[in-house]
N, C-alpha and C positions, 0 to 999 in steps of 0.2 A: 607452549605458547598459549596465552589466555584466549586469543581470537580463535584458535583451532578448537579448543574445548567448547567455546561458546557456540561455534558453528555446529558441532556435534550435538549439543544440547538442543539447539534450535531445530535440527533435523528430527530429533526424537519427538519434540513437541508438535512439529508439522504433521507427523503421522496421525495425530489425533484431530486435526482440523480438516473439515470438509466444507468447501464452498462450491460454487457452481460455475466458475469461468476461468479462462486463461487471461483475465483482464487485470490491469493494475490501477485503473482509475486515474491515471495521469491526465491532467487537463491542459494547461498552457505551457508547452515546452519551448524555451527560448532556442533560437537557431542562429547560427553564424554561417551564412553562405559566402563562398569566396572562389575566385579564380576560374570562372567559366566564361566561354566565349559569348554566350547569350546569358545575361545576368538573371533571366527568369527561369532558365532550365539548367538543371544539374544532371548530367548523364553519367551513370555508373555502369561500367562494363560488368557483366555477370558471367559466371562459369556455370555450366550445367553439370550436375553430379547426381547420378541416380534419378534423373527426372525432375530434380528441383534446382532452382536458380540460387546460386550463392554469390554474395558480394563481399569484398574485403572491408573489414572494420577494425578499429582500434578501440578497445574498452579500457579507459583510464591509461592509455598509452601502450597497451599490450595488444599485438596483432592477432586477429582471429578471422575466420570465415563465418558468415552468417547466412542462413537461409531466409530469403524473402518469402514470408508465409502469410498471405492474405487471409488464411483461415484462423490465424492466431490473433487475438485482439491486443496483445501487449508485446513485451520482450521476455524471452525465456532462455535460460542456459543451464548447463549441468553443474553439478558439484565440482567436476574436474576443472572447468573454467574458473570457478570461484577459488579453488585451491591454487591455480596458476596465478591469479591476481594476488592472492595472499602471499605466495612465495616471492613475488616481485615487489612486495610492499605497496601494492595498488589497491588494497582493500583493508579496512580496519573496522573495529566494533561500532564506530559511529555511523557507518554506512548501513547497518542493519535496521530495517523498517518494521518487520513483523512477519506474519505468516498468511498463507492463503492456500487454496486448493485449485487445481486446474482440471478441467474436463478434457480428456484426450480423445483421439479419433474413435476409439472403441467405446466411448461413452463413460468409461470409468473416471473417477475422481482421484487425482494423485496429490499428495501434500507437497507444499513448496515453502521455502523461506522467501522473503521479499527483502531486497536491499536496493539501495540507491547507487546508480552509476553516476559518478561525477561528470564524466565526459565520454561521449561516443563520437568517434570520427568515422564517417561513412564515405568510402570511396577514395581515401588518400588525400593528397595535397590539392586535387581539383574538386574534391567533394564538399562535404559540409559537416558541421559539428552540432551535436545535441548535448544539452547539459541537464543534469539532475533527473535522470530517467529511472523510474522504479522498474525493477526486473525481478521476475520470479526465478528461483533456483531450484532445480529438481535434485532429489537425492540420487537419481540415476546418473552414473558416471559417464554413460555414453549418449545422453540426450544431446541433440545438436543445439547450436545457438539459433534462436528464431527471432526474426524481426517481424512484428505483426502490425496491424492497422493502427493501433493507438499510438505507436511511435511515429508513423508517417502522417497520420491525419493532422497532427499539429504542425507539420512542416509544409506540405505541398500535396497537390494531386499527384498520383503515381500512374505511369504508363509503362507497360512492358513492351519493348521493341524487339520482337523475335528475329527480325531481319538483321539488325545491327548488333544484336545481343547486348542491349543496354536496358537498364531500368532508369526511366527519366522522371525526375522530380521537378514539377513546375510550381513556382510560388503562387499562392492564392492572391 
């Protein structure tokens, strides 16, 4: 399949590119909020796994769990998730944006491909949707899906409620 070969070529080229951040430069992300009791607040229940908070998302209609990561400035996922999207017909060559590098917790820079997600649904039917989000893709098959500040900065202020185990998004 052409898309699979293209992804492999992109991965090889990514290894040569070194930038300085986990950022994607996304500026004005459209949002569609729906179905909340208080229209200004969207409450998403989180699960705690290994000391990190995860929330349910759908990427182009495919269900995944994502880590809320205020230390990451964009959105990031592994090659495994990208392959899942490809197998389900939810990714194509037109979604490829380019390449970047991300600085990880140990300070090293890792190469990434960048592609555009057409739709992210966060929190299910009572949550919200984001459209056209640039996402970095790691060659690491085991990297988790990370939702960082650049994704949520465009939508709302964010508050973690540790008592009720929710992440609350308030409209600006």
